[in-house]
C-alpha positions in Angstrom: 13.0 -16.2 -14.5 12.4 -12.4 -15.0 15.3 -10.2 -13.6 14.0 -7.9 -10.8 14.2 -4.1 -11.0 15.2 -2.9 -7.5 13.9 0.5 -6.0 15.4 0.0 -2.6 17.0 -2.5 0.1 16.3 -2.6 3.7 18.0 -4.8 6.3 15.1 -7.4 5.7 13.7 -6.6 2.6 13.9 -6.1 -1.0 11.5 -3.2 -2.6 11.0 -3.9 -6.3 8.9 -3.9 -9.5 6.6 -6.8 -9.9 7.3 -9.8 -11.9 5.3 -12.9 -13.5 6.1 -15.1 -10.8 4.8 -13.0 -7.9 1.5 -14.0 -8.9 0.9 -17.3 -6.3 2.3 -14.8 -3.6 -0.2 -12.2 -4.7 -2.8 -14.2 -4.9 -2.2 -15.4 -1.2 -2.8 -12.2 0.4 -5.3 -10.5 -2.6 -7.8 -13.4 -1.9 -7.8 -13.3 1.9 -10.8 -11.1 3.0 -9.5 -10.1 6.0 -6.4 -8.3 4.1 -8.4 -6.3 1.5 -11.3 -5.8 4.3 -10.5 -1.8 4.1 -9.6 -1.7 0.3 -11.9 -0.6 -2.6 -12.0 -3.8 -4.0 -13.3 -7.5 -2.7 -11.2 -10.7 -2.1 -10.0 -11.5 -5.9 -10.1 -15.0 -7.8 -7.1 -16.2 -9.4 -7.9 -15.0 -12.6 -8.9 -11.5 -11.5 -5.6 -11.7 -9.5 -3.5 -12.5 -13.0 -5.2 -9.5 -14.6 -4.0 -7.3 -11.6 -0.6 -8.3 -11.8 -0.5 -7.2 -15.2 -1.7 -3.9 -14.3 1.1 -3.9 -11.0 4.0 -5.0 -13.9 3.0 -2.1 -16.1 3.0 0.7 -13.4 5.8 2.2 -11.3 3.2 3.2 -8.6 2.8 -0.6 -7.1 6.1 -1.7 -5.2 6.5 -5.5 -4.2 8.1 -6.2 -0.9 10.0 -9.5 -1.0 11.5 -11.0 2.2 15.6 -11.0 1.6 15.9 -14.5 3.5 13.1 -16.5 1.8 12.7 -14.5 -1.4 8.9 -14.5 -0.5 6.6 -11.4 -1.7 4.9 -10.9 1.1 2.7 -7.6 0.1 3.3 -3.9 -1.6 3.5 -0.4 -0.9 1.5 1.8 -3.4 3.3 5.0 -4.1 0.6 7.1 -6.4 2.2 10.2 -8.0 -0.2 13.4 -7.4 -0.1 17.2 -8.5 2.0 19.4 -6.6 5.1 17.3 -6.1 2.7 14.9 -3.8 2.8 11.4 -3.6 -0.4 9.3 -2.1 1.1 5.9 0.0 -0.9 2.9 0.8 -0.1 -0.6 1.6 -1.4 -3.9 1.7 0.4 -7.0 3.2 -0.4 -10.5 3.6 -1.7 -11.5 6.9 0.6 -14.0 8.0 3.4 -11.4 8.3 1.5 -8.5 10.0 3.0 -7.2 13.3 6.5 -7.9 12.3 7.5 -4.4 11.2 8.0 -5.1 7.3 5.1 -2.7 6.7 7.0 0.3 8.4 10.3 -1.1 7.4 9.5 -0.5 3.6 7.4 2.5 3.8 10.3 4.1 6.1 12.7 3.5 3.3 10.3 4.8 0.4 9.5 7.9 2.1 13.3 8.8 2.7 14.0 8.0 -0.9 11.3 10.1 -2.2 11.8 13.0 0.2 15.6 12.6 -1.0 14.4 13.0 -4.6 12.6 16.3 -4.2 8.9 15.1 -3.0 7.2 17.8 -1.2 4.2 15.9 0.5 3.4 12.0 1.1 0.1 11.6 2.3 -2.5 9.0 3.2 -6.0 8.1 3.3 -7.7 5.3 5.7 -10.8 4.1 7.2 -11.1 4.9 10.9 -12.0 1.8 11.6 -8.6 0.6 10.4 -6.8 1.2 13.4 -3.6 -1.0 12.4 -3.1 1.4 9.4 -3.3 5.0 11.1 -1.2 3.8 14.0 1.3 2.9 11.3 1.0 6.2 9.9 1.2 8.0 13.4 4.4 5.7 14.2 6.1 6.8 10.7 5.6 10.6 11.8 2.5 11.3 9.8 0.2 13.9 11.1 -3.6 13.5 11.2 -4.8 16.3 8.9 -8.4 15.5 8.3 -11.0 13.4 9.3 -13.8 13.6 6.5 -17.4 12.2 7.8 -19.2 10.0 5.4 -17.4 11.0 2.3 -17.1 8.1 0.1 -18.1 4.6 -0.6 -17.2 1.6 -2.3 -20.3 -0.5 -2.2 -24.0 -0.4 -2.2 -26.5 -2.2 0.0 -29.3 -4.3 -1.4 -31.5 -1.4 -2.2 -28.9 0.3 -4.4 -28.2 2.7 -1.6 -24.3 3.9 -0.9 -22.8 2.4 2.1 -21.0 5.8 2.9 -17.5 5.6 4.9 -15.4 8.1 7.0 -11.9 9.0 5.8 -8.9 10.0 7.7 -6.1 11.8 5.8 -2.3 11.8 7.5 0.1 13.7 5.5 4.0 14.3 6.2 5.9 17.1 4.5 9.6 17.0 3.5 11.6 18.4 6.3 14.5 19.1 4.0 13.2 22.0 1.7 
């Protein structure tokens, strides 16, 4: 068994780097159409998940979220490095664990840690239809800064025309600066 590199711990969670043993848990949520509905990728096959896991193991921007009591990996938080001492945050969790506060608990811990480390700003982009996501951002203290209309597309229709989507942009500034 690979040793785990722990980023942070909360009352119920271990926030850590990905390991090879996460494959089945990762597949469980990345193969779920409802979980990836607002992501820029479709539900993944087992082989695609294997490839994706290799990328996750090789980056420090993807943080695996594991339950302390069962040692099950239930989701991830993305902390992408951006210019001007900023980070972009995102999260994807196994649908069986929605509504238990795990996303909020893990995001709070990571946000606090990053602001303590001198990050100036953390922002998130989300689909206005993804109410669960933007409600979580608001509960965490993020402020909506923008509503971009039809600014992005991930897919095209049968005529190869882009399927445009709106984007909400939320951000939080480091109050300790």
